[in-house]
DSSP file (Angstrom, degrees, kcal/mol; ACC not computed):
  #  RESIDUE AA STRUCTURE BP1 BP2  ACC     N-H-->O    O-->H-N    N-H-->O    O-->H-N    TCO  KAPPA ALPHA  PHI   PSI    X-CA   Y-CA   Z-CA
    1    1 A M     >        0   0    0      0, 0.0     4,-2.2     0, 0.0     5,-0.2   0.000 360.0 360.0 360.0 -41.4    0.0    0.0    0.0
    2    2 A E  H  >  +     0   0    0      1,-0.2     4,-2.2     2,-0.2     5,-0.2   0.883 360.0  54.0 -58.6 -38.9    2.8    2.4    0.9
    3    3 A Q  H  > S+     0   0    0      2,-0.2     4,-2.1     1,-0.2    -1,-0.2   0.880 107.1  50.4 -65.0 -38.0    4.3    1.8   -2.6
    4    4 A L  H  > S+     0   0    0      2,-0.2     4,-2.5     1,-0.2    -1,-0.2   0.898 109.5  51.2 -66.1 -40.2    1.0    2.8   -4.2
    5    5 A D  H  X S+     0   0    0     -4,-2.2     4,-2.3     1,-0.2    -2,-0.2   0.900 109.8  50.4 -62.2 -40.4    0.8    6.0   -2.1
    6    6 A Q  H  X S+     0   0    0     -4,-2.2     4,-2.6     2,-0.2    -2,-0.2   0.892 109.9  50.3 -63.9 -39.5    4.4    6.8   -3.3
    7    7 A L  H  X S+     0   0    0     -4,-2.1     4,-2.7     2,-0.2     5,-0.3   0.912 109.1  50.9 -65.8 -42.2    3.3    6.3   -6.9
    8    8 A I  H  X S+     0   0    0     -4,-2.5     4,-2.6     1,-0.2    -2,-0.2   0.922 113.5  45.6 -59.8 -43.9    0.3    8.6   -6.5
    9    9 A A  H  X S+     0   0    0     -4,-2.3     4,-2.3     2,-0.2    -2,-0.2   0.900 111.2  53.3 -65.6 -40.8    2.6   11.2   -5.0
   10   10 A L  H  X S+     0   0    0     -4,-2.6     4,-0.6     2,-0.2    -2,-0.2   0.933 114.9  39.3 -60.5 -48.4    5.2   10.7   -7.7
   11   11 A I  H >< S+     0   0    0     -4,-2.7     3,-1.2     1,-0.2     4,-0.4   0.925 114.1  54.7 -69.1 -43.0    2.7   11.2  -10.5
   12   12 A G  H >< S+     0   0    0     -4,-2.6     3,-1.1    -5,-0.3    -2,-0.2   0.864 104.1  54.9 -57.9 -37.5    0.9   14.0   -8.7
   13   13 A A  H 3< S+     0   0    0     -4,-2.3    -1,-0.3     1,-0.2    -2,-0.2   0.708 109.9  47.6 -69.8 -19.0    4.2   15.9   -8.3
   14   14 A R  T << S+     0   0    0     -3,-1.2    -1,-0.2    -4,-0.6    -2,-0.2   0.380  79.5 137.9-101.8   2.8    4.7   15.7  -12.1
   15   15 A E    <   +     0   0    0     -3,-1.1     2,-0.3    -4,-0.4     5,-0.2  -0.204  21.3 129.5 -55.2 136.8    1.2   16.8  -13.1
   16   16 A C  B >  S-A   19   0A   0      3,-1.9     3,-0.5     0, 0.0     5,-0.1  -0.856  76.6 -58.5-164.6-167.2    1.2   19.3  -16.0
   17   17 A A  T 3  S+     0   0    0     -2,-0.3     3,-0.2     1,-0.2    -2,-0.1   0.796 137.8  41.5 -60.5 -28.0   -0.5   19.7  -19.4
   18   18 A D  T 3  S+     0   0    0      1,-0.2    14,-2.6    13,-0.1     2,-0.5   0.597 116.0  49.4 -96.6 -14.1    0.9   16.3  -20.5
   19   19 A I  E <  S+AB  16  31A   0     -3,-0.5    -3,-1.9    12,-0.2     2,-0.5  -0.871  79.9 173.3-127.7  94.1    0.3   14.4  -17.2
   20   20 A E  E     - B   0  30A   0     10,-2.7    10,-2.7    -2,-0.5     2,-0.3  -0.900  31.4-135.2-119.3 126.3   -3.3   15.2  -16.3
   21   21 A R  E     - B   0  29A   0     -2,-0.5     8,-0.3     8,-0.2     3,-0.1  -0.618  14.2-153.5 -74.7 130.9   -5.4   13.8  -13.5
   22   22 A L  E    S+     0   0A   0      6,-2.9     2,-0.3    -2,-0.3    -1,-0.1   0.825  75.8  11.9 -75.5 -32.1   -8.8   12.9  -14.9
   23   23 A D  E >   - B   0  26A   0      5,-0.6     3,-1.5     3,-0.5     5,-0.4  -0.978  63.0-138.4-153.7 127.4  -10.8   13.3  -11.7
   24   24 A A  T 3  S+     0   0    0     -2,-0.3    -1,-0.1     1,-0.3    -2,-0.0   0.782 105.0  53.9 -61.1 -27.0   -9.8   14.9   -8.4
   25   25 A A  T 3  S+     0   0    0     -3,-0.1     2,-0.3     2,-0.0    -1,-0.3   0.580 108.3  52.5 -85.1  -9.8  -11.6   12.1   -6.5
   26   26 A H  E <  S-B   23   0A   0     -3,-1.5     2,-1.8     2,-0.1    -3,-0.5  -0.957  80.1-122.9-132.7 147.0   -9.7    9.2   -8.2
   27   27 A A  E     + C   0 162A   0    135,-0.5   135,-2.4    -2,-0.3     2,-0.4  -0.548  66.6 127.2 -86.8  73.9   -6.1    8.3   -8.8
   28   28 A V  E     + C   0 161A   0     -2,-1.8    -6,-2.9    -5,-0.4    -5,-0.6  -0.997  32.8 179.6-134.8 127.8   -6.4    8.2  -12.6
   29   29 A W  E     -BC  21 160A   0    131,-2.9   131,-2.5    -2,-0.4     2,-0.5  -0.921  25.5-142.1-128.3 151.7   -4.2   10.1  -15.1
   30   30 A D  E     -BC  20 159A   0    -10,-2.7   -10,-2.7    -2,-0.3     2,-0.5  -0.965  20.4-168.9-104.8 130.4   -3.7   10.5  -18.8
   31   31 A I  E     +BC  19 158A   0    127,-2.8   127,-2.7    -2,-0.5     2,-0.4  -0.973  12.7 175.9-123.6 115.2   -0.1   10.8  -19.7
   32   32 A S  E     - C   0 157A   0    -14,-2.6   125,-0.2    -2,-0.5   124,-0.1  -0.945  35.0-115.5-128.6 141.2    0.5   11.9  -23.3
   33   33 A T        -     0   0    0    123,-2.2    12,-0.1    -2,-0.4     8,-0.0  -0.537  48.9-105.0 -65.9 132.5    3.6   12.7  -25.4
   34   34 A P        -     0   0    0      0, 0.0    -1,-0.1     0, 0.0   -16,-0.0  -0.240  42.2 -95.8 -61.5 150.4    3.3   16.4  -26.4
   35   35 A G    >   -     0   0    0      1,-0.1     3,-1.7     2,-0.1     6,-0.0  -0.074  37.7 -97.8 -63.5 166.2    2.3   17.2  -30.0
   36   36 A L  T 3  S+     0   0    0      1,-0.3    -1,-0.1     5,-0.0     5,-0.1   0.817 122.7  37.1 -56.4 -37.4    4.8   17.9  -32.7
   37   37 A F  T 3  S+     0   0    0      4,-0.1    -1,-0.3     3,-0.0    -2,-0.1   0.138  85.5 137.4-105.6  19.6    4.5   21.7  -32.4
   38   38 A A    X   -     0   0    0     -3,-1.7     3,-1.1     1,-0.1     2,-0.1  -0.355  61.7-104.5 -66.6 143.5    4.2   21.9  -28.6
   39   39 A R  T 3  S+     0   0    0      1,-0.3     5,-0.1     2,-0.1    -1,-0.1  -0.422 103.9   6.9 -65.2 143.6    6.1   24.6  -26.8
   40   40 A R  T 3> S+     0   0    0     -2,-0.1     4,-2.3     3,-0.1    -1,-0.3   0.843  84.0 166.2  51.1  40.1    9.2   23.3  -25.0
   41   41 A R  H <>  +     0   0    0     -3,-1.1     4,-3.0     1,-0.2     5,-0.2   0.887  65.3  51.2 -55.4 -49.9    8.6   19.9  -26.6
   42   42 A P  H  > S+     0   0    0      0, 0.0     4,-2.2     0, 0.0    -1,-0.2   0.922 113.1  46.1 -58.3 -43.1   12.0   18.3  -25.8
   43   43 A E  H  > S+     0   0    0      1,-0.2     4,-2.0     2,-0.2    -2,-0.2   0.903 114.5  48.0 -64.0 -41.3   11.7   19.2  -22.1
   44   44 A R  H  X S+     0   0    0     -4,-2.3     4,-2.3     2,-0.2    -1,-0.2   0.881 109.3  52.5 -69.1 -38.6    8.1   18.0  -21.9
   45   45 A I  H  X S+     0   0    0     -4,-3.0     4,-2.9    -5,-0.2     5,-0.2   0.928 109.3  50.3 -62.1 -44.6    9.0   14.7  -23.7
   46   46 A R  H  X S+     0   0    0     -4,-2.2     4,-2.7    -5,-0.2     5,-0.2   0.915 109.9  50.7 -58.8 -43.4   11.7   14.1  -21.1
   47   47 A R  H  X S+     0   0    0     -4,-2.0     4,-2.1     2,-0.2    -1,-0.2   0.923 112.7  45.5 -61.9 -44.5    9.3   14.8  -18.3
   48   48 A V  H  X S+     0   0    0     -4,-2.3     4,-2.7     2,-0.2    -2,-0.2   0.929 113.7  49.1 -64.9 -45.5    6.7   12.4  -19.7
   49   49 A E  H  X S+     0   0    0     -4,-2.9     4,-2.5     1,-0.2    -2,-0.2   0.901 111.1  49.8 -62.4 -41.1    9.4    9.7  -20.4
   50   50 A Q  H  X S+     0   0    0     -4,-2.7     4,-2.2    -5,-0.2    -1,-0.2   0.904 112.1  48.4 -63.9 -40.7   10.8   10.0  -16.8
   51   51 A C  H  X S+     0   0    0     -4,-2.1     4,-2.2    -5,-0.2    -2,-0.2   0.931 111.4  49.6 -64.3 -45.7    7.3    9.7  -15.4
   52   52 A R  H  X S+     0   0    0     -4,-2.7     4,-2.5     1,-0.2    -2,-0.2   0.916 111.4  48.5 -61.2 -44.3    6.5    6.6  -17.5
   53   53 A L  H  X S+     0   0    0     -4,-2.5     4,-2.9     1,-0.2     5,-0.2   0.917 110.1  51.8 -62.6 -42.6    9.7    4.9  -16.5
   54   54 A A  H  X S+     0   0    0     -4,-2.2     4,-2.2     1,-0.2    -1,-0.2   0.894 110.2  49.7 -61.2 -39.6    9.1    5.6  -12.8
   55   55 A I  H  X S+     0   0    0     -4,-2.2     4,-2.6     2,-0.2    -2,-0.2   0.940 112.5  46.5 -63.8 -47.7    5.6    4.1  -13.1
   56   56 A L  H  X S+     0   0    0     -4,-2.5     4,-2.6     1,-0.2    -2,-0.2   0.911 112.4  49.7 -63.7 -42.5    6.9    1.0  -14.8
   57   57 A Y  H  X S+     0   0    0     -4,-2.9     4,-1.5     2,-0.2    -1,-0.2   0.914 112.4  48.2 -62.0 -41.9    9.8    0.5  -12.3
   58   58 A T  H  < S+     0   0    0     -4,-2.2     4,-0.4    -5,-0.2    -2,-0.2   0.925 112.2  49.2 -63.6 -44.5    7.3    0.9   -9.4
   59   59 A L  H >< S+     0   0    0     -4,-2.6     3,-0.9     1,-0.2    -2,-0.2   0.912 112.8  46.6 -60.5 -44.3    4.9   -1.6  -11.0
   60   60 A L  H 3< S+     0   0    0     -4,-2.6     3,-0.3     1,-0.2    -1,-0.2   0.724 114.8  46.3 -75.4 -21.5    7.6   -4.1  -11.5
   61   61 A R  T 3< S+     0   0    0     -4,-1.5    -1,-0.2    -3,-0.2    -2,-0.2   0.384  84.8 103.6 -94.9   2.4    9.0   -3.8   -8.0
   62   62 A G  S <  S-     0   0    0     -3,-0.9    -1,-0.2    -4,-0.4    -2,-0.1   0.633  80.4-131.5 -67.8 -18.1    5.6   -3.9   -6.4
   63   63 A G  S    S+     0   0    0      1,-0.3    -1,-0.1    -3,-0.3    -3,-0.1   0.117  75.2 104.9  88.2 -24.9    5.7   -7.5   -5.1
   64   64 A S  S    S-     0   0    0     -5,-0.2    -1,-0.3     1,-0.1    -2,-0.1  -0.558  87.4 -90.1 -82.8 154.1    2.2   -8.2   -6.6
   65   65 A P        -     0   0    0      0, 0.0    53,-1.6     0, 0.0     2,-0.4  -0.387  42.8-145.1 -59.9 142.3    2.0  -10.4   -9.7
   66   66 A A  E     -D  117   0A   0     27,-0.4    27,-3.0    51,-0.2     2,-0.4  -0.919  14.5-168.9-113.5 140.4    2.2   -8.3  -12.9
   67   67 A F  E     -DE 116  92A   0     49,-3.0    49,-2.7    -2,-0.4     2,-0.4  -0.949   4.7-160.5-127.0 144.8    0.2   -9.2  -16.0
   68   68 A I  E     -DE 115  91A   0     23,-2.7    23,-2.6    -2,-0.4     2,-0.5  -0.993   5.2-162.7-129.5 131.8    0.5   -7.8  -19.5
   69   69 A R  E     +DE 114  90A   0     45,-2.7    45,-2.3    -2,-0.4     2,-0.3  -0.955  25.8 166.7-106.2 126.0   -2.1   -8.0  -22.2
   70   70 A H  E     -D  113   0A   0     19,-2.0    43,-0.2    -2,-0.5    42,-0.1  -0.993  45.5-131.5-144.2 144.8   -0.5   -7.2  -25.6
   71   71 A A  S    S+     0   0    0     41,-1.0     2,-0.4    -2,-0.3    -1,-0.1   0.800  97.8  57.5 -65.6 -27.9   -1.6   -7.6  -29.2
   72   72 A E  S    S-     0   0    0     40,-0.1     5,-0.0    35,-0.1    -1,-0.0  -0.887  92.0-117.0-108.8 134.6    1.8   -9.2  -30.0
   73   73 A S     >  -     0   0    0     -2,-0.4     4,-1.4     1,-0.1     6,-0.1  -0.425  14.4-137.6 -65.5 137.0    3.1  -12.3  -28.2
   74   74 A P  T  4>S+     0   0    0      0, 0.0     5,-3.2     0, 0.0     4,-0.3   0.874 106.4  50.6 -64.2 -34.9    6.3  -11.7  -26.2
   75   75 A D  T >45S+     0   0    0      3,-0.2     3,-1.0     1,-0.2    -2,-0.0   0.915 108.7  50.6 -67.4 -42.6    7.6  -15.0  -27.5
   76   76 A G  T 345S+     0   0    0      1,-0.3    -1,-0.2     2,-0.1    -3,-0.0   0.781 114.4  44.0 -65.6 -26.8    6.9  -14.1  -31.1
   77   77 A F  T 3<5S-     0   0    0     -4,-1.4    -1,-0.3     2,-0.1    -2,-0.2   0.431 113.7-121.2 -95.9  -1.7    8.6  -10.8  -30.6
   78   78 A E  T < 5 +     0   0    0     -3,-1.0    -3,-0.2    -4,-0.3    -2,-0.1   0.856  45.2 174.0  62.2  40.3   11.5  -12.5  -28.8
   79   79 A V      < -     0   0    0     -5,-3.2    -1,-0.2    -6,-0.1     4,-0.1  -0.653  38.0-108.1 -74.4 128.6   11.1  -10.5  -25.6
   80   80 A P  S    S+     0   0    0      0, 0.0     2,-0.1     0, 0.0    18,-0.1  -0.201  74.4  61.2 -60.4 148.1   13.5  -12.0  -23.0
   81   81 A G  S    S-     0   0    0     16,-0.1     2,-1.0     2,-0.1    15,-0.1  -0.413  88.9 -73.9 123.2 165.1   12.1  -14.0  -20.1
   82   82 A S        -     0   0    0     13,-0.3     2,-0.3    -2,-0.1    13,-0.2  -0.823  54.6-161.7 -96.9  98.4   10.1  -17.1  -19.3
   83   83 A W        -     0   0    0     -2,-1.0     2,-0.4    -4,-0.1    10,-0.1  -0.645   9.4-166.9 -90.1 134.8    6.6  -16.1  -20.3
   84   84 A S  E     -F   92   0A   0      8,-0.7     8,-2.7    -2,-0.3     2,-0.1  -0.981  24.3-120.4-120.3 130.6    3.5  -17.9  -19.0
   85   85 A A  E     +F   91   0A   0     -2,-0.4     6,-0.3     6,-0.2     3,-0.1  -0.410  28.8 176.1 -67.2 143.2    0.1  -17.4  -20.5
   86   86 A S  E     -     0   0A   0      4,-3.2     2,-0.3     1,-0.4     5,-0.2   0.405  62.7 -41.2-124.6  -6.8   -2.5  -16.1  -18.1
   87   87 A G  E >  S-F   90   0A   0      3,-1.3     3,-1.6    37,-0.0    -1,-0.4  -0.973 100.0 -14.7 167.9-167.2   -5.5  -15.6  -20.5
   88   88 A E  T 3  S-     0   0    0     -2,-0.3     3,-0.1     1,-0.3    36,-0.0  -0.467 132.2 -20.4 -64.4 118.3   -6.3  -14.4  -23.9
   89   89 A R  T 3  S+     0   0    0     -2,-0.4   -19,-2.0     1,-0.2     2,-0.4   0.759 116.5 120.7  52.7  28.0   -3.3  -12.4  -25.2
   90   90 A T  E <   -EF  69  87A   0     -3,-1.6    -4,-3.2   -21,-0.2    -3,-1.3  -0.974  39.0-179.3-128.5 135.9   -2.3  -12.0  -21.5
   91   91 A W  E     -EF  68  85A   0    -23,-2.6   -23,-2.7    -2,-0.4     2,-0.5  -0.940  33.1-111.7-132.5 152.9    0.9  -13.2  -19.9
   92   92 A I  E     -EF  67  84A   0     -8,-2.7    -8,-0.7    -2,-0.3   -25,-0.3  -0.729  42.2-117.5 -79.0 128.8    2.4  -13.1  -16.4
   93   93 A V        -     0   0    0    -27,-3.0   -27,-0.4    -2,-0.5     3,-0.1  -0.552  35.0-126.3 -70.7 124.8    5.4  -10.7  -16.4
   94   94 A P    >   -     0   0    0      0, 0.0     3,-1.6     0, 0.0   -11,-0.1  -0.303  25.3 -93.5 -74.1 155.8    8.5  -12.8  -15.7
   95   95 A E  T 3  S+     0   0    0      1,-0.2   -13,-0.3   -13,-0.2     3,-0.1  -0.393 113.9  31.2 -59.8 142.2   11.0  -12.0  -12.9
   96   96 A G  T 3  S+     0   0    0      1,-0.3    -1,-0.2   -36,-0.1     2,-0.1   0.490  78.7 161.6  84.8   2.6   13.8   -9.9  -14.3
   97   97 A F    <   -     0   0    0     -3,-1.6     2,-0.5   -37,-0.1    -1,-0.3  -0.385  21.6-162.4 -57.4 126.8   11.6   -8.2  -16.9
   98   98 A S    >   -     0   0    0    -18,-0.1     3,-0.9    -2,-0.1     6,-0.2  -0.961  26.2-162.7-123.5 122.3   13.5   -5.1  -17.9
   99   99 A V  T 3  S+     0   0    0     -2,-0.5    -1,-0.1     1,-0.2     9,-0.1   0.593  93.0  66.1 -74.0  -9.0   12.1   -2.1  -19.7
  100  100 A E  T 3  S+     0   0    0      4,-0.1    -1,-0.2     5,-0.1     2,-0.1   0.644  73.9 105.3 -86.2 -16.3   15.6   -1.1  -20.6
  101  101 A D  S <> S-     0   0    0     -3,-0.9     4,-2.9     1,-0.1     5,-0.2  -0.448  74.5-133.2 -63.9 136.1   16.1   -4.2  -22.8
  102  102 A R  H  > S+     0   0    0      1,-0.2     4,-2.2     2,-0.2     5,-0.2   0.883 104.4  47.1 -63.2 -41.2   16.0   -3.0  -26.5
  103  103 A T  H  > S+     0   0    0      2,-0.2     4,-2.3     1,-0.2    -1,-0.2   0.920 114.2  48.1 -66.6 -42.7   13.7   -5.8  -27.6
  104  104 A T  H  > S+     0   0    0      2,-0.2     4,-2.7     1,-0.2     5,-0.2   0.932 111.4  50.1 -61.5 -46.7   11.4   -5.2  -24.7
  105  105 A A  H  X S+     0   0    0     -4,-2.9     4,-2.1     1,-0.2    -1,-0.2   0.891 111.5  48.7 -60.4 -40.3   11.4   -1.4  -25.3
  106  106 A A  H  X S+     0   0    0     -4,-2.2     4,-0.6     2,-0.2    -1,-0.2   0.887 111.0  50.8 -66.9 -38.5   10.5   -2.0  -29.0
  107  107 A W  H >< S+     0   0    0     -4,-2.3     3,-0.9     1,-0.2     4,-0.3   0.922 113.3  44.4 -64.2 -45.1    7.7   -4.4  -28.0
  108  108 A L  H >< S+     0   0    0     -4,-2.7     3,-1.8     1,-0.2    -2,-0.2   0.847 103.9  65.0 -68.2 -33.1    6.2   -1.9  -25.6
  109  109 A A  H 3< S+     0   0    0     -4,-2.1    -1,-0.2     1,-0.3    -2,-0.2   0.678  86.4  72.6 -65.3 -16.8    6.6    1.0  -28.1
  110  110 A L  T << S-     0   0    0     -3,-0.9    -1,-0.3    -4,-0.6    -2,-0.2   0.782  92.4-158.0 -65.3 -25.1    4.1   -0.8  -30.4
  111  111 A G    <   +     0   0    0     -3,-1.8   -40,-0.3    -4,-0.3    42,-0.3  -0.266  56.8 106.0  75.9-168.9    1.5    0.3  -27.9
  112  112 A D        +     0   0    0     40,-1.2   -41,-1.0    39,-0.6     2,-0.3   0.917  60.6 123.5  59.5  48.1   -1.9   -1.4  -27.5
  113  113 A W  E     -DG  70 151A   0     38,-0.9    38,-2.9   -43,-0.2     2,-0.4  -0.927  48.6-152.6-134.0 161.0   -1.0   -3.1  -24.2
  114  114 A L  E     -DG  69 150A   0    -45,-2.3   -45,-2.7    -2,-0.3     2,-0.5  -0.975   9.1-168.2-136.2 118.8   -2.4   -3.2  -20.7
  115  115 A L  E     +DG  68 149A   0     34,-3.1    34,-3.1    -2,-0.4     2,-0.3  -0.913  16.3 172.2-107.2 130.6   -0.1   -3.8  -17.7
  116  116 A S  E     -DG  67 148A   0    -49,-2.7   -49,-3.0    -2,-0.5     2,-0.4  -0.979  20.3-154.0-141.8 154.2   -1.8   -4.5  -14.4
  117  117 A C  E     +DG  66 147A   0     30,-2.3    29,-2.6    -2,-0.3    30,-1.2  -0.960  48.5  66.8-125.9 144.2   -0.8   -5.7  -10.9
  118  118 A G  E    S- G   0 145A   0    -53,-1.6    27,-0.2    -2,-0.4    26,-0.1  -0.975  98.5 -33.2 148.1-158.0   -3.0   -7.4   -8.3
  119  119 A R  S    S-     0   0    0     25,-2.4     2,-0.3    -2,-0.3    25,-0.1   0.824 123.2  -8.1 -65.2 -31.3   -4.7  -10.8   -7.7
  120  120 A S  S    S-     0   0    0     23,-0.4   -53,-0.1    24,-0.3     2,-0.1  -0.918  87.4 -75.7-153.4 175.2   -5.3  -11.1  -11.4
  121  121 A A        -     0   0    0     -2,-0.3     2,-0.2   -35,-0.1     3,-0.1  -0.453  58.8 -92.2 -74.9 153.3   -5.1   -9.3  -14.7
  122  122 A L        -     0   0    0      1,-0.1    -1,-0.1   -55,-0.1    18,-0.1  -0.482  61.8 -86.0 -62.6 135.5   -7.7   -6.6  -15.5
  123  123 A T    >   -     0   0    0     16,-0.2     3,-2.0    -2,-0.2    -1,-0.1  -0.119  33.8-125.7 -51.0 136.2  -10.5   -8.3  -17.4
  124  124 A V  T 3  S+     0   0    0      1,-0.3    -1,-0.1    -3,-0.1    -2,-0.1   0.824 106.7  60.1 -54.8 -36.9   -9.8   -8.5  -21.2
  125  125 A E  T 3  S+     0   0    0      2,-0.0     2,-0.4     0, 0.0    -1,-0.3   0.663  83.4 100.1 -70.0 -13.9  -13.1   -6.8  -22.1
  126  126 A R    <   -     0   0    0     -3,-2.0     2,-0.6    13,-0.0     3,-0.1  -0.586  49.1-174.8 -79.1 127.9  -12.2   -3.7  -20.1
  127  127 A D    >   -     0   0    0     -2,-0.4     3,-2.3     1,-0.1     4,-0.4  -0.887   5.4-168.5-119.6  96.7  -10.9   -0.8  -22.2
  128  128 A I  T 3  S+     0   0    0     -2,-0.6     3,-0.3     1,-0.3     8,-0.1   0.620  82.4  67.5 -69.4  -9.4   -9.8    1.8  -19.7
  129  129 A F  T 3  S+     0   0    0      1,-0.2    -1,-0.3    22,-0.1    -3,-0.0   0.698 103.8  45.9 -76.4 -17.5   -9.5    4.4  -22.5
  130  130 A R  S <  S+     0   0    0     -3,-2.3     2,-0.3     2,-0.1    -2,-0.2   0.456 102.6  79.1-101.3  -2.5  -13.3    4.2  -23.0
  131  131 A L  S    S-     0   0    0     -4,-0.4     2,-0.1    -3,-0.3    -5,-0.0  -0.737  76.0-124.6-104.9 152.7  -14.2    4.4  -19.3
  132  132 A D     >  -     0   0    0     -2,-0.3     4,-2.2     1,-0.1     3,-0.4  -0.465  41.6 -91.8 -86.9 171.1  -14.3    7.4  -17.0
  133  133 A A  H  > S+     0   0    0      1,-0.2     4,-2.4     2,-0.2     5,-0.2   0.878 124.0  48.4 -55.3 -48.3  -12.3    7.5  -13.7
  134  134 A P  H  > S+     0   0    0      0, 0.0     4,-2.2     0, 0.0    -1,-0.2   0.889 112.3  50.2 -61.8 -36.1  -15.0    6.1  -11.4
  135  135 A Q  H  > S+     0   0    0     -3,-0.4     4,-2.5     2,-0.2    -2,-0.2   0.889 109.9  50.7 -66.7 -38.7  -15.7    3.2  -13.8
  136  136 A I  H  X S+     0   0    0     -4,-2.2     4,-2.5     2,-0.2    -1,-0.2   0.948 111.2  47.2 -62.9 -48.8  -12.0    2.4  -14.1
  137  137 A V  H  X S+     0   0    0     -4,-2.4     4,-2.4     1,-0.2    -2,-0.2   0.902 112.7  49.6 -61.3 -42.0  -11.6    2.2  -10.3
  138  138 A E  H  X S+     0   0    0     -4,-2.2     4,-2.4    -5,-0.2    -1,-0.2   0.922 111.0  49.4 -62.7 -44.7  -14.7    0.1  -10.0
  139  139 A A  H  X S+     0   0    0     -4,-2.5     4,-1.7     1,-0.2   -16,-0.2   0.904 111.2  50.1 -61.4 -41.6  -13.5   -2.3  -12.7
  140  140 A M  H  X>S+     0   0    0     -4,-2.5     5,-2.8     1,-0.2     4,-0.7   0.924 110.5  48.9 -64.1 -44.3  -10.1   -2.6  -11.0
  141  141 A R  H ><5S+     0   0    0     -4,-2.4     3,-0.8     1,-0.2    -2,-0.2   0.906 109.1  53.1 -62.5 -41.4  -11.7   -3.3   -7.6
  142  142 A E  H 3<5S+     0   0    0     -4,-2.4    -1,-0.2     1,-0.2    -2,-0.2   0.869 115.5  40.7 -60.4 -36.5  -13.9   -6.0   -9.1
  143  143 A D  H 3<5S-     0   0    0     -4,-1.7   -23,-0.4    -5,-0.2    -1,-0.2   0.431 112.8-115.6 -93.5  -0.5  -10.8   -7.7  -10.7
  144  144 A G  T <<5 +     0   0    0     -3,-0.8   -25,-2.4    -4,-0.7     2,-0.4   0.824  63.8 149.9  70.8  31.2   -8.5   -7.2   -7.6
  145  145 A V  E   < -G  118   0A   0     -5,-2.8    20,-0.3   -27,-0.2   -27,-0.3  -0.832  28.3-179.4-101.3 133.1   -6.2   -4.9   -9.5
  146  146 A T  E    S+     0   0A   0    -29,-2.6    17,-2.6    -2,-0.4     2,-0.4   0.682  72.8  26.0-102.0 -23.2   -4.3   -2.2   -7.7
  147  147 A L  E     +GH 117 162A   0    -30,-1.2   -30,-2.3    15,-0.2     2,-0.4  -0.989  62.4 178.9-145.2 131.1   -2.4   -0.6  -10.6
  148  148 A A  E     -GH 116 161A   0     13,-2.5    13,-2.6    -2,-0.4     2,-0.4  -0.999   5.6-174.5-135.2 135.9   -3.2   -0.5  -14.3
  149  149 A V  E     -GH 115 160A   0    -34,-3.1   -34,-3.1    -2,-0.4     2,-0.5  -0.984   8.3-170.7-129.4 118.9   -1.2    1.1  -17.1
  150  150 A A  E     -GH 114 159A   0      9,-2.8     9,-2.2    -2,-0.4     2,-0.5  -0.932   7.6-156.8-113.4 133.4   -2.8    1.1  -20.6
  151  151 A S  E     -GH 113 158A   0    -38,-2.9   -38,-0.9    -2,-0.5   -39,-0.6  -0.930  19.7-128.4-108.1 127.8   -0.9    2.2  -23.7
  152  152 A F    >   -     0   0    0      5,-3.0     3,-2.3    -2,-0.5   -40,-1.2  -0.173  41.3 -84.4 -68.6 170.6   -2.9    3.4  -26.6
  153  153 A H  T 3  S+     0   0    0    -42,-0.3    -1,-0.1     1,-0.3    -2,-0.0   0.751 129.6  36.1 -52.9 -33.9   -2.3    1.9  -30.1
  154  154 A D  T 3  S-     0   0    0    -43,-0.1    -1,-0.3     3,-0.1   -43,-0.2   0.357 106.2-120.8-103.6   6.7    0.6    4.1  -31.0
  155  155 A D  S <  S+     0   0    0     -3,-2.3   -44,-0.1     2,-0.2    -2,-0.1   0.630  84.6 113.8  62.8  17.1    2.1    4.4  -27.4
  156  156 A V  S    S+     0   0    0      1,-0.1  -123,-2.2  -124,-0.1     2,-0.4   0.850  74.1  43.4 -80.5 -36.8    1.6    8.2  -27.5
  157  157 A S  E     -C   32   0A   0   -125,-0.2    -5,-3.0  -127,-0.0     2,-0.3  -0.899  64.7-174.7-115.8 139.3   -1.0    8.1  -24.8
  158  158 A W  E     -CH  31 151A   0   -127,-2.7  -127,-2.8    -2,-0.4     2,-0.4  -0.938  12.0-154.9-122.1 149.9   -1.1    6.2  -21.5
  159  159 A R  E     -CH  30 150A   0     -9,-2.2    -9,-2.8    -2,-0.3     2,-0.4  -0.999  15.8-169.3-121.5 127.7   -3.8    5.9  -18.9
  160  160 A V  E     -CH  29 149A   0   -131,-2.5  -131,-2.9    -2,-0.4     2,-0.4  -0.955   5.4-178.9-120.5 132.5   -2.6    5.1  -15.4
  161  161 A A  E     -CH  28 148A   0    -13,-2.6   -13,-2.5    -2,-0.4     2,-0.4  -0.996   6.0-171.2-135.3 139.6   -4.9    4.1  -12.5
  162  162 A V  E     +CH  27 147A   0   -135,-2.4  -135,-0.5    -2,-0.4     2,-0.3  -0.991  13.5 161.3-129.9 134.8   -4.1    3.3   -8.9
  163  163 A T        -     0   0    0    -17,-2.6    -2,-0.0    -2,-0.4  -137,-0.0  -0.956  48.7-113.9-146.5 165.1   -6.5    1.9   -6.3
  164  164 A S              0   0    0     -2,-0.3   -18,-0.1     1,-0.1   -17,-0.1   0.529 360.0 360.0 -80.1  -5.1   -6.3    0.1   -3.0
  165  165 A G              0   0    0    -20,-0.3   -21,-0.1   -19,-0.1   -19,-0.1   0.451 360.0 360.0  92.0 360.0   -7.9   -3.0   -4.5
């Protein structure tokens, strides 16, 4: 729980036009790469990338099982690690999973994935980009998920949600 509180504080401290909380009552954010002609674009891109890496590191160090749903199989893309299927297009994230690995980074850069931590993966039918913040939190509680990170199809936009489960 302490780690989730730290993550909420970490994201909250970085809030800006590109890291936006959807609803004051819920820990749900949209994190988007600034547009091509955005002012101070390089600085803003660095801020978004640092925030995203911090979220992934926190998720992977969390102690809860982590699950990823991805359109592309990690084995088919040769992502390092011993991958076990957990459901439709869903795998248990293996120990030692590194976002710094080039193949892993390329796989994640494809977008269209959902990473979640908790008792189980967030239900496949859930598309957190189509839900509002209260619906996301309710779906996470129903599935026993404490942290969910969804990457849109082009990996430009992320939606991050944190709940106590």
